[in-house]
ZADO-1210 file (C-alpha; in nm, 4 decimals, padded with zeros to 6 digits):
<atoms>
<atom x="-07.2631" y="00.7569" z="-01.4765" code="MET" pos="1"/>
<atom x="-07.0980" y="00.8629" z="-01.8014" code="LEU" pos="2"/>
<atom x="-06.7282" y="00.7894" z="-01.8316" code="LEU" pos="3"/>
<atom x="-06.4893" y="00.8841" z="-02.1037" code="PHE" pos="4"/>
<atom x="-06.1278" y="00.7928" z="-02.1756" code="THR" pos="5"/>
<atom x="-05.8868" y="00.9937" z="-02.3876" code="MET" pos="6"/>
<atom x="-05.6116" y="00.7904" z="-02.5555" code="HIS" pos="7"/>
<atom x="-05.2673" y="00.9438" z="-02.5551" code="PHE" pos="8"/>
<atom x="-04.9108" y="00.8194" z="-02.5362" code="ALA" pos="9"/>
<atom x="-04.7617" y="00.7443" z="-02.1954" code="VAL" pos="10"/>
<atom x="-04.6005" y="01.0432" z="-02.0264" code="HIS" pos="11"/>
<atom x="-04.3234" y="00.9552" z="-01.7848" code="ALA" pos="12"/>
<atom x="-04.3584" y="01.2821" z="-01.5965" code="LEU" pos="13"/>
<atom x="-04.6316" y="01.5384" z="-01.5554" code="LEU" pos="14"/>
<atom x="-04.5816" y="01.8244" z="-01.7993" code="PHE" pos="15"/>
<atom x="-04.7071" y="02.1622" z="-01.6934" code="LEU" pos="16"/>
<atom x="-04.6247" y="02.4753" z="-01.8955" code="PRO" pos="17"/>
<atom x="-04.5142" y="02.6640" z="-01.5829" code="PHE" pos="18"/>
<atom x="-04.2672" y="02.6237" z="-01.2988" code="SER" pos="19"/>
<atom x="-04.3534" y="02.5109" z="-00.9471" code="ARG" pos="20"/>
<atom x="-04.3300" y="02.8713" z="-00.8278" code="ALA" pos="21"/>
<atom x="-04.5266" y="03.0314" z="-01.1128" code="HIS" pos="22"/>
<atom x="-04.8641" y="03.1555" z="-00.9955" code="ILE" pos="23"/>
<atom x="-05.1693" y="03.2351" z="-01.2081" code="CYS" pos="24"/>
<atom x="-05.4282" y="03.3267" z="-00.9455" code="GLY" pos="25"/>
<atom x="-05.4748" y="03.3848" z="-00.5722" code="PRO" pos="26"/>
<atom x="-05.3633" y="03.1032" z="-00.3438" code="LEU" pos="27"/>
<atom x="-05.6620" y="03.1896" z="-00.1255" code="GLU" pos="28"/>
<atom x="-05.8781" y="03.0096" z="-00.3842" code="ASP" pos="29"/>
<atom x="-05.7278" y="02.6833" z="-00.2555" code="LEU" pos="30"/>
<atom x="-05.8670" y="02.7409" z="00.0936" code="GLY" pos="31"/>
<atom x="-05.6834" y="02.8239" z="00.4181" code="PRO" pos="32"/>
<atom x="-05.3150" y="02.7320" z="00.4228" code="ASN" pos="33"/>
<atom x="-05.3560" y="02.5472" z="00.7535" code="SER" pos="34"/>
<atom x="-05.4833" y="02.2168" z="00.8918" code="TRP" pos="35"/>
<atom x="-05.5341" y="02.3773" z="01.2312" code="GLU" pos="36"/>
<atom x="-05.9120" y="02.3435" z="01.2222" code="ARG" pos="37"/>
<atom x="-05.8684" y="01.9658" z="01.1983" code="ASN" pos="38"/>
<atom x="-05.5603" y="01.9418" z="01.4274" code="ASP" pos="39"/>
<atom x="-05.3693" y="01.7997" z="01.1318" code="GLY" pos="40"/>
<atom x="-05.0053" y="01.6934" z="01.1364" code="TYR" pos="41"/>
<atom x="-04.7706" y="01.4571" z="00.9515" code="ILE" pos="42"/>
<atom x="-04.5077" y="01.1968" z="01.0413" code="VAL" pos="43"/>
<atom x="-04.2488" y="01.0436" z="00.8078" code="LEU" pos="44"/>
<atom x="-04.0513" y="00.7210" z="00.8537" code="ASP" pos="45"/>
<atom x="-03.7940" y="00.5739" z="00.6137" code="VAL" pos="46"/>
<atom x="-03.6435" y="00.2230" z="00.6363" code="THR" pos="47"/>
<atom x="-03.2688" y="00.1890" z="00.6926" code="ASP" pos="48"/>
<atom x="-03.1775" y="00.0251" z="00.3599" code="ASP" pos="49"/>
<atom x="-02.8858" y="00.1999" z="00.1950" code="GLU" pos="50"/>
<atom x="-02.9984" y="00.1929" z="-00.1692" code="THR" pos="51"/>
<atom x="-03.3509" y="00.0469" z="-00.1835" code="ASP" pos="52"/>
<atom x="-03.5701" y="00.1798" z="00.0959" code="CYS" pos="53"/>
<atom x="-03.9343" y="00.2531" z="00.1648" code="ASP" pos="54"/>
<atom x="-04.1211" y="00.5446" z="00.3176" code="PHE" pos="55"/>
<atom x="-04.4279" y="00.5581" z="00.5381" code="SER" pos="56"/>
<atom x="-04.6059" y="00.8935" z="00.5444" code="LEU" pos="57"/>
<atom x="-04.8784" y="00.9379" z="00.8054" code="LYS" pos="58"/>
<atom x="-05.1308" y="01.2200" z="00.7952" code="PHE" pos="59"/>
<atom x="-05.3367" y="01.2572" z="01.1131" code="LYS" pos="60"/>
<atom x="-05.6435" y="01.4744" z="01.1590" code="PHE" pos="61"/>
<atom x="-05.9711" y="01.5044" z="01.3471" code="LYS" pos="62"/>
<atom x="-06.3143" y="01.5738" z="01.2083" code="HIS" pos="63"/>
<atom x="-06.4335" y="01.9183" z="01.3182" code="ASP" pos="64"/>
<atom x="-06.7806" y="01.8760" z="01.4650" code="ASP" pos="65"/>
<atom x="-06.8626" y="02.2374" z="01.3784" code="SER" pos="66"/>
<atom x="-06.8650" y="02.1464" z="01.0082" code="PHE" pos="67"/>
<atom x="-07.2215" y="02.1274" z="00.8737" code="PRO" pos="68"/>
<atom x="-07.3775" y="01.7946" z="00.7813" code="VAL" pos="69"/>
<atom x="-07.6644" y="01.7888" z="00.5339" code="ALA" pos="70"/>
<atom x="-07.9847" y="01.6730" z="00.7040" code="ALA" pos="71"/>
<atom x="-08.1528" y="01.5710" z="00.3797" code="GLY" pos="72"/>
<atom x="-08.1882" y="01.6339" z="00.0060" code="PRO" pos="73"/>
<atom x="-08.3237" y="01.9871" z="00.0543" code="ASP" pos="74"/>
<atom x="-07.9937" y="02.0970" z="00.2106" code="ASP" pos="75"/>
<atom x="-07.8094" y="01.9785" z="-00.0987" code="CYS" pos="76"/>
<atom x="-07.9988" y="02.1917" z="-00.3474" code="GLN" pos="77"/>
<atom x="-07.8204" y="02.4879" z="-00.5149" code="PRO" pos="78"/>
<atom x="-07.8440" y="02.7979" z="-00.2968" code="GLY" pos="79"/>
<atom x="-07.9028" y="02.6169" z="00.0345" code="ALA" pos="80"/>
<atom x="-07.6819" y="02.7854" z="00.2949" code="ILE" pos="81"/>
<atom x="-07.5309" y="02.6018" z="00.5918" code="ALA" pos="82"/>
<atom x="-07.4844" y="02.7447" z="00.9421" code="ASP" pos="83"/>
<atom x="-07.1252" y="02.8453" z="00.8583" code="ASP" pos="84"/>
<atom x="-07.2552" y="03.0863" z="00.5933" code="GLY" pos="85"/>
<atom x="-07.1261" y="02.8770" z="00.3025" code="ILE" pos="86"/>
<atom x="-07.3561" y="02.6831" z="00.0673" code="PRO" pos="87"/>
<atom x="-07.3798" y="02.3172" z="00.1567" code="TYR" pos="88"/>
<atom x="-07.2464" y="02.2483" z="-00.1926" code="LEU" pos="89"/>
<atom x="-06.9572" y="02.4934" z="-00.1460" code="GLY" pos="90"/>
<atom x="-06.5906" y="02.3965" z="-00.1125" code="PHE" pos="91"/>
<atom x="-06.4383" y="02.3606" z="00.2351" code="ARG" pos="92"/>
<atom x="-06.0725" y="02.3064" z="00.1503" code="TRP" pos="93"/>
<atom x="-05.7600" y="02.3482" z="00.3624" code="SER" pos="94"/>
<atom x="-05.4016" y="02.2551" z="00.2801" code="TYR" pos="95"/>
<atom x="-05.0430" y="02.2627" z="00.4004" code="GLU" pos="96"/>
<atom x="-04.7148" y="02.1955" z="00.2246" code="SER" pos="97"/>
<atom x="-04.4766" y="01.9280" z="00.3457" code="LEU" pos="98"/>
<atom x="-04.1283" y="02.0178" z="00.4710" code="PRO" pos="99"/>
<atom x="-03.8748" y="02.0063" z="00.1900" code="SER" pos="100"/>
<atom x="-03.7047" y="01.6876" z="00.3102" code="TYR" pos="101"/>
<atom x="-04.0383" y="01.5044" z="00.3113" code="MET" pos="102"/>
<atom x="-04.1055" y="01.6277" z="-00.0411" code="LYS" pos="103"/>
<atom x="-03.7736" y="01.4855" z="-00.1603" code="GLU" pos="104"/>
<atom x="-03.8415" y="01.1453" z="-00.0046" code="VAL" pos="105"/>
<atom x="-04.2050" y="01.0997" z="-00.1118" code="THR" pos="106"/>
<atom x="-04.2433" y="01.3474" z="-00.4042" code="THR" pos="107"/>
<atom x="-04.5568" y="01.4681" z="-00.2203" code="VAL" pos="108"/>
<atom x="-04.5720" y="01.8483" z="-00.2244" code="ASP" pos="109"/>
<atom x="-04.8803" y="01.9248" z="-00.0147" code="HIS" pos="110"/>
<atom x="-05.1985" y="01.7687" z="00.1178" code="ILE" pos="111"/>
<atom x="-05.5422" y="01.9251" z="00.0848" code="SER" pos="112"/>
<atom x="-05.8109" y="01.8156" z="00.3312" code="LEU" pos="113"/>
<atom x="-06.1441" y="01.8800" z="00.1611" code="ASP" pos="114"/>
<atom x="-06.4779" y="01.8343" z="00.3392" code="TYR" pos="115"/>
<atom x="-06.8070" y="01.7863" z="00.1521" code="ASN" pos="116"/>
<atom x="-07.1248" y="01.8178" z="00.3645" code="PRO" pos="117"/>
<atom x="-07.3389" y="01.6746" z="00.0836" code="CYS" pos="118"/>
<atom x="-07.0765" y="01.4695" z="-00.0898" code="GLY" pos="119"/>
<atom x="-07.0480" y="01.5279" z="-00.4642" code="HIS" pos="120"/>
<atom x="-07.1361" y="01.3631" z="-00.7964" code="PRO" pos="121"/>
<atom x="-07.1741" y="01.1069" z="-00.9347" code="PRO" pos="122"/>
<atom x="-07.5196" y="01.0874" z="-00.7786" code="ALA" pos="123"/>
<atom x="-07.5871" y="00.7811" z="-00.5649" code="ASN" pos="124"/>
<atom x="-07.2148" y="00.7048" z="-00.5605" code="VAL" pos="125"/>
<atom x="-07.0322" y="00.9670" z="-00.3529" code="PHE" pos="126"/>
<atom x="-07.3293" y="01.1821" z="-00.2503" code="THR" pos="127"/>
<atom x="-07.2912" y="01.1417" z="00.1260" code="VAL" pos="128"/>
<atom x="-07.0857" y="01.3599" z="00.3656" code="PRO" pos="129"/>
<atom x="-06.7192" y="01.2727" z="00.3292" code="HIS" pos="130"/>
<atom x="-06.3606" y="01.3964" z="00.3156" code="TYR" pos="131"/>
<atom x="-06.1508" y="01.4079" z="-00.0016" code="ASP" pos="132"/>
<atom x="-05.7852" y="01.3864" z="00.0997" code="VAL" pos="133"/>
<atom x="-05.5948" y="01.5078" z="-00.2068" code="HIS" pos="134"/>
<atom x="-05.2254" y="01.4226" z="-00.1826" code="ILE" pos="135"/>
<atom x="-05.0645" y="01.6485" z="-00.4432" code="TYR" pos="136"/>
<atom x="-04.7337" y="01.6029" z="-00.6251" code="MET" pos="137"/>
<atom x="-04.7517" y="01.9536" z="-00.7704" code="ILE" pos="138"/>
<atom x="-04.7296" y="02.2859" z="-00.5882" code="SER" pos="139"/>
<atom x="-05.0178" y="02.5085" z="-00.4769" code="PRO" pos="140"/>
<atom x="-04.8895" y="02.7712" z="-00.7204" code="GLU" pos="141"/>
<atom x="-04.9181" y="02.5274" z="-01.0105" code="GLN" pos="142"/>
<atom x="-05.2739" y="02.4446" z="-00.9119" code="ARG" pos="143"/>
<atom x="-05.3734" y="02.8109" z="-00.9539" code="THR" pos="144"/>
<atom x="-05.2933" y="02.7739" z="-01.3246" code="CYS" pos="145"/>
<atom x="-05.5293" y="02.4774" z="-01.3705" code="MET" pos="146"/>
<atom x="-05.8329" y="02.6648" z="-01.5006" code="THR" pos="147"/>
<atom x="-06.0950" y="02.5847" z="-01.7622" code="CYS" pos="148"/>
<atom x="-06.4195" y="02.6874" z="-01.9308" code="ASP" pos="149"/>
<atom x="-06.6855" y="02.5628" z="-01.6924" code="MET" pos="150"/>
<atom x="-07.0374" y="02.4305" z="-01.7323" code="ILE" pos="151"/>
<atom x="-07.2772" y="02.7118" z="-01.6312" code="PRO" pos="152"/>
<atom x="-07.3843" y="02.6875" z="-01.2660" code="ASP" pos="153"/>
<atom x="-07.1617" y="02.3847" z="-01.2070" code="ALA" pos="154"/>
<atom x="-06.8120" y="02.3643" z="-01.0504" code="PRO" pos="155"/>
<atom x="-06.6691" y="02.1446" z="-01.3284" code="ILE" pos="156"/>
<atom x="-06.4947" y="02.1869" z="-01.6625" code="CYS" pos="157"/>
<atom x="-06.7034" y="02.1659" z="-01.9776" code="ASN" pos="158"/>
<atom x="-06.5901" y="01.8496" z="-02.1614" code="PRO" pos="159"/>
<atom x="-06.7111" y="01.9740" z="-02.4990" code="PHE" pos="160"/>
<atom x="-06.5945" y="02.3359" z="-02.5030" code="LEU" pos="161"/>
<atom x="-06.2451" y="02.4379" z="-02.3955" code="GLN" pos="162"/>
<atom x="-06.0847" y="02.7498" z="-02.5454" code="THR" pos="163"/>
<atom x="-05.7503" y="02.7509" z="-02.3588" code="THR" pos="164"/>
<atom x="-05.4520" y="02.5188" z="-02.3298" code="LYS" pos="165"/>
<atom x="-05.5027" y="02.4953" z="-01.9554" code="SER" pos="166"/>
<atom x="-05.8630" y="02.3889" z="-02.0071" code="GLY" pos="167"/>
<atom x="-05.7859" y="02.1318" z="-02.2739" code="LYS" pos="168"/>
<atom x="-05.5176" y="01.9810" z="-02.0493" code="ALA" pos="169"/>
<atom x="-05.7854" y="01.8485" z="-01.8129" code="PHE" pos="170"/>
<atom x="-05.8980" y="01.6058" z="-02.0829" code="PHE" pos="171"/>
<atom x="-05.5518" y="01.4719" z="-02.1689" code="ASN" pos="172"/>
<atom x="-05.5340" y="01.1417" z="-01.9795" code="ALA" pos="173"/>
<atom x="-05.2359" y="00.9218" z="-02.0725" code="ALA" pos="174"/>
<atom x="-05.2987" y="00.5567" z="-02.1588" code="THR" pos="175"/>
<atom x="-05.0910" y="00.2470" z="-02.2251" code="VAL" pos="176"/>
<atom x="-05.1336" y="00.1014" z="-02.5750" code="GLN" pos="177"/>
<atom x="-05.2710" y="-00.1239" z="-02.7085" code="PRO" pos="178"/>
<atom x="-05.4809" y="-00.1946" z="-02.3972" code="SER" pos="179"/>
<atom x="-05.6038" y="00.1633" z="-02.3559" code="GLY" pos="180"/>
<atom x="-05.5656" y="00.1341" z="-01.9759" code="GLN" pos="181"/>
<atom x="-05.4863" y="00.4579" z="-01.7952" code="LEU" pos="182"/>
<atom x="-05.1143" y="00.4774" z="-01.7184" code="SER" pos="183"/>
<atom x="-04.9818" y="00.5173" z="-01.3632" code="ASN" pos="184"/>
<atom x="-05.3226" y="00.4134" z="-01.2320" code="MET" pos="185"/>
<atom x="-05.4614" y="00.0825" z="-01.1013" code="PRO" pos="186"/>
<atom x="-05.6114" y="-00.1552" z="-01.3562" code="ALA" pos="187"/>
<atom x="-05.9641" y="-00.0856" z="-01.4801" code="ASN" pos="188"/>
<atom x="-05.9636" y="00.2789" z="-01.3731" code="PHE" pos="189"/>
<atom x="-06.1810" y="00.5034" z="-01.5905" code="SER" pos="190"/>
<atom x="-06.1529" y="00.8756" z="-01.6529" code="PHE" pos="191"/>
<atom x="-06.4562" y="01.0733" z="-01.5364" code="GLY" pos="192"/>
<atom x="-06.5654" y="01.3027" z="-01.8166" code="LEU" pos="193"/>
<atom x="-06.7739" y="01.5185" z="-01.5822" code="TYR" pos="194"/>
<atom x="-06.5321" y="01.5032" z="-01.2880" code="ASP" pos="195"/>
<atom x="-06.2693" y="01.7618" z="-01.3859" code="ASN" pos="196"/>
<atom x="-06.2495" y="02.0353" z="-01.1239" code="VAL" pos="197"/>
<atom x="-06.0588" y="02.3655" z="-01.1635" code="PRO" pos="198"/>
<atom x="-05.7565" y="02.4020" z="-00.9331" code="LEU" pos="199"/>
<atom x="-05.7725" y="02.0265" z="-00.8699" code="MET" pos="200"/>
<atom x="-05.7599" y="01.8212" z="-01.1917" code="GLY" pos="201"/>
<atom x="-05.9345" y="01.5154" z="-01.3286" code="GLY" pos="202"/>
<atom x="-06.0604" y="01.2161" z="-01.1335" code="HIS" pos="203"/>
<atom x="-06.0340" y="00.8483" z="-01.2248" code="SER" pos="204"/>
<atom x="-06.1453" y="00.5368" z="-01.0380" code="TRP" pos="205"/>
<atom x="-06.2714" y="00.1833" z="-01.0901" code="ASN" pos="206"/>
<atom x="-06.6480" y="00.2062" z="-01.1520" code="PRO" pos="207"/>
<atom x="-06.6939" y="-00.1676" z="-01.0927" code="SER" pos="208"/>
<atom x="-06.6010" y="-00.1263" z="-00.7250" code="THR" pos="209"/>
<atom x="-06.7602" y="00.2113" z="-00.6520" code="GLN" pos="210"/>
<atom x="-07.0339" y="00.2467" z="-00.3874" code="PRO" pos="211"/>
<atom x="-07.3949" y="00.2093" z="-00.4967" code="ASP" pos="212"/>
<atom x="-07.6165" y="00.4133" z="-00.2661" code="LEU" pos="213"/>
<atom x="-07.9319" y="00.2844" z="-00.4359" code="THR" pos="214"/>
<atom x="-07.8818" y="-00.0576" z="-00.2767" code="VAL" pos="215"/>
<atom x="-07.6619" y="00.0102" z="00.0263" code="GLY" pos="216"/>
<atom x="-07.4336" y="00.2502" z="00.2085" code="THR" pos="217"/>
<atom x="-07.0797" y="00.3718" z="00.1507" code="TRP" pos="218"/>
<atom x="-06.8785" y="00.2457" z="00.4464" code="THR" pos="219"/>
<atom x="-06.5067" y="00.2156" z="00.3571" code="ASP" pos="220"/>
<atom x="-06.2414" y="00.4522" z="00.2172" code="PRO" pos="221"/>
<atom x="-06.2126" y="00.4606" z="-00.1610" code="TYR" pos="222"/>
<atom x="-05.9050" y="00.5275" z="-00.3798" code="TRP" pos="223"/>
<atom x="-05.8974" y="00.7690" z="-00.6744" code="LEU" pos="224"/>
<atom x="-05.6231" y="00.9155" z="-00.8942" code="MET" pos="225"/>
<atom x="-05.5970" y="01.2754" z="-01.0152" code="GLY" pos="226"/>
<atom x="-05.4591" y="01.3703" z="-01.3552" code="SER" pos="227"/>
<atom x="-05.3808" y="01.6749" z="-01.5662" code="TYR" pos="228"/>
<atom x="-05.2127" y="01.7150" z="-01.9078" code="ASP" pos="229"/>
<atom x="-05.1090" y="01.3511" z="-01.9386" code="GLY" pos="230"/>
<atom x="-04.9617" y="01.3138" z="-01.5917" code="GLY" pos="231"/>
<atom x="-05.0564" y="01.2389" z="-01.2343" code="ILE" pos="232"/>
<atom x="-05.1151" y="01.5435" z="-01.0141" code="THR" pos="233"/>
<atom x="-05.2457" y="01.3702" z="-00.7035" code="ASN" pos="234"/>
<atom x="-05.3826" y="01.0553" z="-00.5501" code="TYR" pos="235"/>
<atom x="-05.6788" y="01.0561" z="-00.3177" code="GLU" pos="236"/>
<atom x="-05.8334" y="00.8454" z="-00.0472" code="PRO" pos="237"/>
<atom x="-06.1995" y="00.9482" z="-00.0085" code="MET" pos="238"/>
<atom x="-06.3399" y="00.8726" z="00.3360" code="ILE" pos="239"/>
<atom x="-06.7081" y="00.8719" z="00.4328" code="PRO" pos="240"/>
<atom x="-06.7813" y="01.0723" z="00.7455" code="LEU" pos="241"/>
<atom x="-06.9315" y="00.7623" z="00.9078" code="SER" pos="242"/>
<atom x="-06.5873" y="00.5947" z="00.8963" code="PHE" pos="243"/>
<atom x="-06.4112" y="00.8660" z="01.0999" code="ILE" pos="244"/>
<atom x="-06.6783" y="00.9373" z="01.3600" code="THR" pos="245"/>
<atom x="-06.8641" y="00.7319" z="01.6166" code="GLY" pos="246"/>
<atom x="-06.7824" y="00.5178" z="01.9187" code="THR" pos="247"/>
<atom x="-06.6038" y="00.2277" z="01.7482" code="GLU" pos="248"/>
<atom x="-06.2495" y="00.2030" z="01.6113" code="ASP" pos="249"/>
<atom x="-06.2256" y="00.1424" z="01.2377" code="LYS" pos="250"/>
<atom x="-05.9496" y="00.0159" z="01.0094" code="TYR" pos="251"/>
<atom x="-05.9092" y="-00.0251" z="00.6340" code="TYR" pos="252"/>
<atom x="-05.6112" y="-00.1182" z="00.4162" code="GLU" pos="253"/>
<atom x="-05.5527" y="-00.1753" z="00.0463" code="GLU" pos="254"/>
<atom x="-05.2565" y="-00.2829" z="-00.1659" code="GLU" pos="255"/>
<atom x="-05.1984" y="-00.0809" z="-00.4827" code="LEU" pos="256"/>
<atom x="-05.0496" y="-00.1679" z="-00.8222" code="GLU" pos="257"/>
<atom x="-05.0360" y="00.0433" z="-01.1372" code="TYR" pos="258"/>
<atom x="-05.0595" y="-00.0089" z="-01.5116" code="VAL" pos="259"/>
<atom x="-04.7622" y="00.1259" z="-01.7077" code="GLY" pos="260"/>
<atom x="-04.6023" y="00.2697" z="-01.3940" code="GLN" pos="261"/>
<atom x="-04.3355" y="00.5325" z="-01.4612" code="THR" pos="262"/>
<atom x="-04.3544" y="00.7158" z="-01.1256" code="ILE" pos="263"/>
<atom x="-04.1549" y="00.5163" z="-00.8702" code="ASP" pos="264"/>
<atom x="-04.2937" y="00.6894" z="-00.5615" code="GLN" pos="265"/>
<atom x="-04.6620" y="00.6062" z="-00.6159" code="LEU" pos="266"/>
<atom x="-04.7958" y="00.4343" z="-00.3021" code="PRO" pos="267"/>
<atom x="-04.7902" y="00.0559" z="-00.2859" code="THR" pos="268"/>
<atom x="-05.0320" y="00.0471" z="00.0069" code="LYS" pos="269"/>
<atom x="-05.2544" y="00.2773" z="00.2067" code="TYR" pos="270"/>
<atom x="-05.4360" y="00.2359" z="00.5369" code="THR" pos="271"/>
<atom x="-05.6959" y="00.4455" z="00.7153" code="VAL" pos="272"/>
<atom x="-05.7431" y="00.4029" z="01.0893" code="MET" pos="273"/>
<atom x="-05.9928" y="00.5798" z="01.3176" code="TYR" pos="274"/>
<atom x="-05.9342" y="00.5885" z="01.6929" code="ASP" pos="275"/>
<atom x="-06.2625" y="00.6687" z="01.8673" code="HIS" pos="276"/>
<atom x="-06.0883" y="00.7561" z="02.1972" code="ILE" pos="277"/>
<atom x="-05.8635" y="01.0306" z="02.0586" code="SER" pos="278"/>
<atom x="-06.0896" y="01.1158" z="01.7646" code="GLY" pos="279"/>
<atom x="-05.7886" y="01.1060" z="01.5293" code="PHE" pos="280"/>
<atom x="-05.7932" y="00.9498" z="01.1856" code="THR" pos="281"/>
<atom x="-05.4562" y="00.8317" z="01.0524" code="THR" pos="282"/>
<atom x="-05.3993" y="00.7932" z="00.6794" code="ILE" pos="283"/>
<atom x="-05.0784" y="00.6024" z="00.6068" code="SER" pos="284"/>
<atom x="-04.9276" y="00.5739" z="00.2605" code="ILE" pos="285"/>
<atom x="-04.6329" y="00.3464" z="00.1918" code="GLU" pos="286"/>
<atom x="-04.4054" y="00.3436" z="-00.1085" code="GLY" pos="287"/>
<atom x="-04.0533" y="00.3457" z="-00.2478" code="LYS" pos="288"/>
<atom x="-03.8459" y="00.6296" z="-00.1094" code="SER" pos="289"/>
<atom x="-03.6687" y="00.8599" z="-00.3561" code="ALA" pos="290"/>
<atom x="-03.3868" y="00.9092" z="-00.1039" code="VAL" pos="291"/>
<atom x="-03.2162" y="00.6341" z="00.0971" code="CYS" pos="292"/>
<atom x="-02.9315" y="00.5624" z="00.3364" code="GLY" pos="293"/>
<atom x="-02.6617" y="00.8248" z="00.3611" code="LYS" pos="294"/>
<atom x="-02.8485" y="01.0688" z="00.1385" code="ASP" pos="295"/>
<atom x="-03.1522" y="01.0544" z="00.3665" code="PHE" pos="296"/>
<atom x="-02.9358" y="01.1064" z="00.6753" code="LYS" pos="297"/>
<atom x="-02.7829" y="01.4097" z="00.5067" code="ASN" pos="298"/>
<atom x="-03.1341" y="01.5449" z="00.4440" code="LEU" pos="299"/>
<atom x="-03.2165" y="01.5064" z="00.8119" code="LEU" pos="300"/>
<atom x="-02.8886" y="01.6739" z="00.9118" code="SER" pos="301"/>
<atom x="-02.9613" y="01.9666" z="00.6824" code="ALA" pos="302"/>
<atom x="-03.3115" y="01.9945" z="00.8307" code="LYS" pos="303"/>
<atom x="-03.1721" y="01.9955" z="01.1855" code="SER" pos="304"/>
<atom x="-02.9146" y="02.2619" z="01.0970" code="SER" pos="305"/>
<atom x="-03.1806" y="02.4897" z="00.9511" code="LYS" pos="306"/>
<atom x="-03.3985" y="02.4500" z="01.2603" code="MET" pos="307"/>
<atom x="-03.1071" y="02.5601" z="01.4798" code="LYS" pos="308"/>
<atom x="-03.0404" y="02.8759" z="01.2797" code="SER" pos="309"/>
<atom x="-03.1808" y="03.2059" z="01.4144" code="PRO" pos="310"/>
<atom x="-03.3805" y="03.2630" z="01.0956" code="LYS" pos="311"/>
<atom x="-03.5402" y="02.9172" z="01.1128" code="SER" pos="312"/>
<atom x="-03.6173" y="02.9448" z="01.4819" code="VAL" pos="313"/>
<atom x="-03.8048" y="03.2648" z="01.4105" code="LYS" pos="314"/>
<atom x="-03.9991" y="03.1027" z="01.1280" code="SER" pos="315"/>
<atom x="-04.1081" y="02.8151" z="01.3525" code="LEU" pos="316"/>
<atom x="-04.3142" y="03.0587" z="01.5561" code="LYS" pos="317"/>
<atom x="-04.5382" y="03.1296" z="01.2599" code="GLY" pos="318"/>
<atom x="-04.7823" y="02.9240" z="01.0579" code="LYS" pos="319"/>
<atom x="-04.6839" y="02.5608" z="01.0225" code="GLY" pos="320"/>
<atom x="-04.4607" y="02.5544" z="01.3316" code="SER" pos="321"/>
<atom x="-04.6038" y="02.2234" z="01.4515" code="LYS" pos="322"/>
<atom x="-04.5789" y="02.0198" z="01.1350" code="LYS" pos="323"/>
<atom x="-04.2241" y="01.8847" z="01.1460" code="THR" pos="324"/>
<atom x="-04.1476" y="01.5178" z="01.1765" code="LYS" pos="325"/>
<atom x="-04.3031" y="01.3477" z="01.4753" code="GLY" pos="326"/>
<atom x="-04.4398" y="01.6614" z="01.6343" code="GLN" pos="327"/>
<atom x="-04.7978" y="01.6680" z="01.7551" code="LYS" pos="328"/>
<atom x="-05.0345" y="01.9428" z="01.8421" code="ARG" pos="329"/>
<atom x="-05.0974" y="01.9861" z="02.2107" code="ASN" pos="330"/>
</atoms>
């Protein structure tokens, strides 16, 4: 695996040359705006501390058994078509935005649940069926502006030829000097030169702890960070399909710390739990809440008032009506 790190000054906040509402391409390119296929929903809890409180954001979903699973290497060759009419190597993304009060607490904008029947490169690392759960801090509209010059016949940005500002921004990964460690990422993370994906961003992880499929299997969730133009766009637990299927419960947890942290709401811990009876997988992320005490209660009051208004009641009948705090799909 070839890895490459760009050395730039620390950026306290992600800089994007467009607003959260500015759109550069069709939102349909991000996949369906619904977790319905996976029965997805979210729950938010915030501790009662008045000025220094923590959040716990839980994302729950089920694997859809109608998704294809590659039976062998031949299925994962370019042009091989799965039973759903999409190439095995094609994207199967779906996303939903969080309610505004959850965004204010966690700084999470939306979550994209991305299924890979063959996995994806690097080879013999992540090339088994798995889910990428991208937890974005930027808007879907902003993602449509993250485009690049791509390598022919590959879904990634060309690291050696970028003709636009948006393309060059993929390869701007902020570091802390003089160590050269990537900022706002765990220690020893490396920037993947060939892992920059349009509409998504760059990918960084610790290569010393990555799976090695040449000597074993990938069994546990794995943490990555997403970057673009010197900032953090998302963080991502990747979960092998074997972890969230089968007849046994599974549990994984990991504490997180960051080098040169300037983003207070980055998670301090994440857990992934699979319940074989219900079939639900629960991803929990914990961190420092951006809103506490009275301010959080005011957010909840404002949310309740909007839900009682005629306009809001009407909107709850449409897409996303089941994704408010604590509500589950029947």
